[in-house]
Structure formats: C-alpha cells, structure tokens
VEXPANU-135266 format. One record per residue (C-alpha): residue number from 1; residue in three letters; x, y, z. Coordinates in steps of 0.25 Angstrom, whole numbers, plus 5000, padded with zeros to 4 digits. Layout:
<nuvexs>
<nuvex><i>NUM</i><aa>ala</aa><X>X</X><Y>Y</Y><Z>Z</Z></nuvex>
...
</nuvexs>
This chain:
<nuvexs>
<nuvex><i>1</i><aa>met</aa><X>4664</X><Y>4554</Y><Z>4865</Z></nuvex>
<nuvex><i>2</i><aa>lys</aa><X>4652</X><Y>4551</Y><Z>4875</Z></nuvex>
<nuvex><i>3</i><aa>asn</aa><X>4646</X><Y>4562</Y><Z>4883</Z></nuvex>
<nuvex><i>4</i><aa>gln</aa><X>4647</X><Y>4559</Y><Z>4897</Z></nuvex>
<nuvex><i>5</i><aa>thr</aa><X>4634</X><Y>4565</Y><Z>4901</Z></nuvex>
<nuvex><i>6</i><aa>leu</aa><X>4624</X><Y>4558</Y><Z>4892</Z></nuvex>
<nuvex><i>7</i><aa>gly</aa><X>4632</X><Y>4552</Y><Z>4881</Z></nuvex>
<nuvex><i>8</i><aa>thr</aa><X>4635</X><Y>4539</Y><Z>4889</Z></nuvex>
<nuvex><i>9</i><aa>ser</aa><X>4621</X><Y>4535</Y><Z>4894</Z></nuvex>
<nuvex><i>10</i><aa>gly</aa><X>4611</X><Y>4546</Y><Z>4889</Z></nuvex>
<nuvex><i>11</i><aa>pro</aa><X>4600</X><Y>4543</Y><Z>4879</Z></nuvex>
<nuvex><i>12</i><aa>asp</aa><X>4605</X><Y>4538</Y><Z>4865</Z></nuvex>
<nuvex><i>13</i><aa>phe</aa><X>4602</X><Y>4552</Y><Z>4859</Z></nuvex>
<nuvex><i>14</i><aa>leu</aa><X>4610</X><Y>4559</Y><Z>4868</Z></nuvex>
<nuvex><i>15</i><aa>gln</aa><X>4622</X><Y>4549</Y><Z>4867</Z></nuvex>
<nuvex><i>16</i><aa>tyr</aa><X>4621</X><Y>4552</Y><Z>4852</Z></nuvex>
<nuvex><i>17</i><aa>val</aa><X>4621</X><Y>4567</Y><Z>4853</Z></nuvex>
<nuvex><i>18</i><aa>leu</aa><X>4632</X><Y>4568</Y><Z>4864</Z></nuvex>
<nuvex><i>19</i><aa>asn</aa><X>4642</X><Y>4558</Y><Z>4860</Z></nuvex>
<nuvex><i>20</i><aa>arg</aa><X>4652</X><Y>4558</Y><Z>4849</Z></nuvex>
<nuvex><i>21</i><aa>gly</aa><X>4662</X><Y>4549</Y><Z>4842</Z></nuvex>
<nuvex><i>22</i><aa>pro</aa><X>4670</X><Y>4540</Y><Z>4843</Z></nuvex>
<nuvex><i>23</i><aa>trp</aa><X>4683</X><Y>4545</Y><Z>4839</Z></nuvex>
<nuvex><i>24</i><aa>lys</aa><X>4695</X><Y>4536</Y><Z>4838</Z></nuvex>
<nuvex><i>25</i><aa>leu</aa><X>4706</X><Y>4540</Y><Z>4848</Z></nuvex>
<nuvex><i>26</i><aa>gly</aa><X>4720</X><Y>4536</Y><Z>4852</Z></nuvex>
<nuvex><i>27</i><aa>gly</aa><X>4729</X><Y>4540</Y><Z>4863</Z></nuvex>
<nuvex><i>28</i><aa>gly</aa><X>4729</X><Y>4534</Y><Z>4878</Z></nuvex>
<nuvex><i>29</i><aa>glu</aa><X>4730</X><Y>4538</Y><Z>4893</Z></nuvex>
<nuvex><i>30</i><aa>ala</aa><X>4745</X><Y>4541</Y><Z>4892</Z></nuvex>
<nuvex><i>31</i><aa>thr</aa><X>4746</X><Y>4549</Y><Z>4879</Z></nuvex>
<nuvex><i>32</i><aa>val</aa><X>4745</X><Y>4563</Y><Z>4875</Z></nuvex>
<nuvex><i>33</i><aa>asn</aa><X>4732</X><Y>4559</Y><Z>4868</Z></nuvex>
<nuvex><i>34</i><aa>ala</aa><X>4725</X><Y>4554</Y><Z>4881</Z></nuvex>
<nuvex><i>35</i><aa>thr</aa><X>4713</X><Y>4545</Y><Z>4879</Z></nuvex>
<nuvex><i>36</i><aa>gly</aa><X>4709</X><Y>4534</Y><Z>4888</Z></nuvex>
<nuvex><i>37</i><aa>trp</aa><X>4702</X><Y>4521</Y><Z>4886</Z></nuvex>
<nuvex><i>38</i><aa>asn</aa><X>4698</X><Y>4509</Y><Z>4895</Z></nuvex>
<nuvex><i>39</i><aa>ala</aa><X>4703</X><Y>4495</Y><Z>4891</Z></nuvex>
<nuvex><i>40</i><aa>ala</aa><X>4693</X><Y>4488</Y><Z>4898</Z></nuvex>
<nuvex><i>41</i><aa>gly</aa><X>4682</X><Y>4495</Y><Z>4890</Z></nuvex>
<nuvex><i>42</i><aa>gly</aa><X>4689</X><Y>4494</Y><Z>4877</Z></nuvex>
<nuvex><i>43</i><aa>tyr</aa><X>4699</X><Y>4504</Y><Z>4870</Z></nuvex>
<nuvex><i>44</i><aa>gly</aa><X>4689</X><Y>4515</Y><Z>4867</Z></nuvex>
<nuvex><i>45</i><aa>val</aa><X>4693</X><Y>4529</Y><Z>4872</Z></nuvex>
<nuvex><i>46</i><aa>val</aa><X>4686</X><Y>4533</Y><Z>4885</Z></nuvex>
<nuvex><i>47</i><aa>trp</aa><X>4692</X><Y>4545</Y><Z>4889</Z></nuvex>
<nuvex><i>48</i><aa>val</aa><X>4699</X><Y>4557</Y><Z>4882</Z></nuvex>
<nuvex><i>49</i><aa>pro</aa><X>4704</X><Y>4571</Y><Z>4886</Z></nuvex>
<nuvex><i>50</i><aa>ser</aa><X>4693</X><Y>4581</Y><Z>4883</Z></nuvex>
<nuvex><i>51</i><aa>met</aa><X>4702</X><Y>4592</Y><Z>4879</Z></nuvex>
<nuvex><i>52</i><aa>arg</aa><X>4717</X><Y>4593</Y><Z>4874</Z></nuvex>
<nuvex><i>53</i><aa>met</aa><X>4725</X><Y>4606</Y><Z>4876</Z></nuvex>
<nuvex><i>54</i><aa>val</aa><X>4739</X><Y>4610</Y><Z>4873</Z></nuvex>
<nuvex><i>55</i><aa>val</aa><X>4742</X><Y>4624</Y><Z>4879</Z></nuvex>
<nuvex><i>56</i><aa>asn</aa><X>4753</X><Y>4632</Y><Z>4874</Z></nuvex>
<nuvex><i>57</i><aa>leu</aa><X>4757</X><Y>4641</Y><Z>4886</Z></nuvex>
<nuvex><i>58</i><aa>gly</aa><X>4766</X><Y>4650</Y><Z>4878</Z></nuvex>
<nuvex><i>59</i><aa>asp</aa><X>4754</X><Y>4654</Y><Z>4868</Z></nuvex>
<nuvex><i>60</i><aa>leu</aa><X>4740</X><Y>4650</Y><Z>4873</Z></nuvex>
<nuvex><i>61</i><aa>asp</aa><X>4735</X><Y>4652</Y><Z>4858</Z></nuvex>
<nuvex><i>62</i><aa>lys</aa><X>4743</X><Y>4641</Y><Z>4854</Z></nuvex>
<nuvex><i>63</i><aa>ser</aa><X>4736</X><Y>4632</Y><Z>4863</Z></nuvex>
<nuvex><i>64</i><aa>arg</aa><X>4728</X><Y>4620</Y><Z>4857</Z></nuvex>
<nuvex><i>65</i><aa>trp</aa><X>4716</X><Y>4612</Y><Z>4863</Z></nuvex>
<nuvex><i>66</i><aa>ile</aa><X>4704</X><Y>4603</Y><Z>4859</Z></nuvex>
<nuvex><i>67</i><aa>asn</aa><X>4692</X><Y>4597</Y><Z>4866</Z></nuvex>
<nuvex><i>68</i><aa>leu</aa><X>4687</X><Y>4583</Y><Z>4865</Z></nuvex>
<nuvex><i>69</i><aa>thr</aa><X>4674</X><Y>4587</Y><Z>4860</Z></nuvex>
<nuvex><i>70</i><aa>gly</aa><X>4671</X><Y>4602</Y><Z>4856</Z></nuvex>
<nuvex><i>71</i><aa>ala</aa><X>4668</X><Y>4616</Y><Z>4860</Z></nuvex>
<nuvex><i>72</i><aa>ser</aa><X>4653</X><Y>4612</Y><Z>4864</Z></nuvex>
<nuvex><i>73</i><aa>gly</aa><X>4646</X><Y>4603</Y><Z>4873</Z></nuvex>
<nuvex><i>74</i><aa>his</aa><X>4633</X><Y>4603</Y><Z>4865</Z></nuvex>
<nuvex><i>75</i><aa>ala</aa><X>4631</X><Y>4591</Y><Z>4856</Z></nuvex>
<nuvex><i>76</i><aa>tyr</aa><X>4625</X><Y>4598</Y><Z>4845</Z></nuvex>
<nuvex><i>77</i><aa>ser</aa><X>4636</X><Y>4609</Y><Z>4843</Z></nuvex>
<nuvex><i>78</i><aa>ser</aa><X>4646</X><Y>4608</Y><Z>4832</Z></nuvex>
<nuvex><i>79</i><aa>his</aa><X>4657</X><Y>4609</Y><Z>4843</Z></nuvex>
<nuvex><i>80</i><aa>tyr</aa><X>4652</X><Y>4597</Y><Z>4851</Z></nuvex>
<nuvex><i>81</i><aa>val</aa><X>4664</X><Y>4588</Y><Z>4846</Z></nuvex>
<nuvex><i>82</i><aa>asp</aa><X>4670</X><Y>4598</Y><Z>4836</Z></nuvex>
<nuvex><i>83</i><aa>gln</aa><X>4684</X><Y>4595</Y><Z>4842</Z></nuvex>
<nuvex><i>84</i><aa>thr</aa><X>4684</X><Y>4580</Y><Z>4844</Z></nuvex>
<nuvex><i>85</i><aa>asp</aa><X>4689</X><Y>4576</Y><Z>4831</Z></nuvex>
<nuvex><i>86</i><aa>lys</aa><X>4701</X><Y>4585</Y><Z>4833</Z></nuvex>
<nuvex><i>87</i><aa>trp</aa><X>4702</X><Y>4581</Y><Z>4847</Z></nuvex>
<nuvex><i>88</i><aa>ala</aa><X>4703</X><Y>4566</Y><Z>4843</Z></nuvex>
<nuvex><i>89</i><aa>glu</aa><X>4713</X><Y>4569</Y><Z>4832</Z></nuvex>
<nuvex><i>90</i><aa>gly</aa><X>4722</X><Y>4576</Y><Z>4843</Z></nuvex>
<nuvex><i>91</i><aa>glu</aa><X>4720</X><Y>4590</Y><Z>4837</Z></nuvex>
<nuvex><i>92</i><aa>leu</aa><X>4720</X><Y>4603</Y><Z>4845</Z></nuvex>
<nuvex><i>93</i><aa>leu</aa><X>4713</X><Y>4616</Y><Z>4842</Z></nuvex>
<nuvex><i>94</i><aa>glu</aa><X>4719</X><Y>4631</Y><Z>4844</Z></nuvex>
<nuvex><i>95</i><aa>trp</aa><X>4716</X><Y>4637</Y><Z>4857</Z></nuvex>
<nuvex><i>96</i><aa>ala</aa><X>4714</X><Y>4651</Y><Z>4856</Z></nuvex>
<nuvex><i>97</i><aa>tyr</aa><X>4718</X><Y>4658</Y><Z>4870</Z></nuvex>
<nuvex><i>98</i><aa>ser</aa><X>4722</X><Y>4673</Y><Z>4868</Z></nuvex>
<nuvex><i>99</i><aa>asp</aa><X>4711</X><Y>4683</Y><Z>4864</Z></nuvex>
<nuvex><i>100</i><aa>lys</aa><X>4717</X><Y>4685</Y><Z>4850</Z></nuvex>
<nuvex><i>101</i><aa>ala</aa><X>4717</X><Y>4671</Y><Z>4847</Z></nuvex>
<nuvex><i>102</i><aa>val</aa><X>4702</X><Y>4669</Y><Z>4853</Z></nuvex>
<nuvex><i>103</i><aa>glu</aa><X>4697</X><Y>4680</Y><Z>4845</Z></nuvex>
<nuvex><i>104</i><aa>ala</aa><X>4704</X><Y>4675</Y><Z>4832</Z></nuvex>
<nuvex><i>105</i><aa>ser</aa><X>4699</X><Y>4661</Y><Z>4834</Z></nuvex>
<nuvex><i>106</i><aa>thr</aa><X>4684</X><Y>4665</Y><Z>4838</Z></nuvex>
<nuvex><i>107</i><aa>gly</aa><X>4673</X><Y>4660</Y><Z>4829</Z></nuvex>
<nuvex><i>108</i><aa>asp</aa><X>4661</X><Y>4663</Y><Z>4837</Z></nuvex>
<nuvex><i>109</i><aa>thr</aa><X>4658</X><Y>4671</Y><Z>4849</Z></nuvex>
<nuvex><i>110</i><aa>leu</aa><X>4647</X><Y>4669</Y><Z>4859</Z></nuvex>
<nuvex><i>111</i><aa>leu</aa><X>4644</X><Y>4681</Y><Z>4868</Z></nuvex>
<nuvex><i>112</i><aa>leu</aa><X>4635</X><Y>4679</Y><Z>4880</Z></nuvex>
<nuvex><i>113</i><aa>lys</aa><X>4628</X><Y>4691</Y><Z>4887</Z></nuvex>
<nuvex><i>114</i><aa>pro</aa><X>4621</X><Y>4690</Y><Z>4900</Z></nuvex>
</nuvexs>
C-alpha cells in the first residue's frame, strides 16, 4: 500500500513511514474479491476496494464491514493498518448500528466540548 500523497515520490523517510506491505492478494476485476492489475506493468495488484460491506437490511446490527487500512490515518497510530491483514484474508468485522449494540461494543469514548 502506497500513500498517494507522499508515499510515491516523497522523501525516503516519509515513504518508509506512510507505506505498508506488501500483501499477497488474489482476485480479479470480475470477481467478488475485486482487485486489479496491469499486465503491461507486471502482475502486481495496483488497485483494490478501500472498504467492503455486507448490509443486512432486516437487522442492521448483523451487518459486517472492513476497511483496507484501519480506523486511523495517523501513521504512528496502532489503528493505521490494524484491519489490513483481516481485509487481505477476506474477513469482515461486526458493525454495531443500534444504540444498544454501539453501547455494548464501545471500548473508548471521546467527548469534545467547545
């Protein structure tokens, strides 16, 4: 995964901090596990979905999702790529929707006051 801002042509240190991987991936453009590659440039994967989601409209608390990276865009956060291994394996995470489900799954709360 290359950060598209400074991870492709920024200073070496920033590329080291921002970029992660590689991961071995299967799939193809016409599959459920959509990934893309350019045969002219080799067979390395060059695009992937940034998020996967399965929504259960009968019970939203039974829905599942996952991000390509993690819950944080900060390179030093433990959540920067904490979902990527699961994403690469095709796993999905529970998606708490109702107030009750959110309360039950909450580990930390951030309260912002003006």
